N, C-alpha and C positions, 0 to 999 in steps of 0.2 A: 836926724842925724843924716843932713846931705852937704855940707862942706868940703871942704881940701881934702882935711882931715878925713876922712872917714875914703877917699879914696888914694890916700898914700895909702891906709892900715894897708887899703886892698890891694894894691900892690903887693907890697913891701907883704903879705901874705903868699899870694901867688910866686912872685919868686922866688921865698923858702922851699916853698913847695915845690918847685920848678927845679930846684935843687938836689933835695934829697927824692929824687924820681915820680913822686904824688902824681897826679891828675893835677891837671890846667884847663880852669873850665872856658879851654881858646878852641878855635879851630884850629889855628896852626901861631906859636911860639917861638922865638926866635930865643931865648935870656940868655947873655953868657957868664962866666963863673962872676959868683959877689963874692964877699966875701968878710963885708958888712954893710949892715943896714942903716941905714938915720932913718928917721921916721920921730916928728916930734907931734904927740897926739894929748889933748890935755887933760884932766880925771874929766868928770861928768857931776857935778853935785843935787 
């Protein structure tokens, strides 16, 4: 798992965590207000 979808999933999770006030694994992060997160992640078989 090292493709584009992996990075998209990580960014979506970090953005969601930042919105609810949780820990963000970065020295500094400036994330604006987000109302929707769209990612395209295929299922693994």
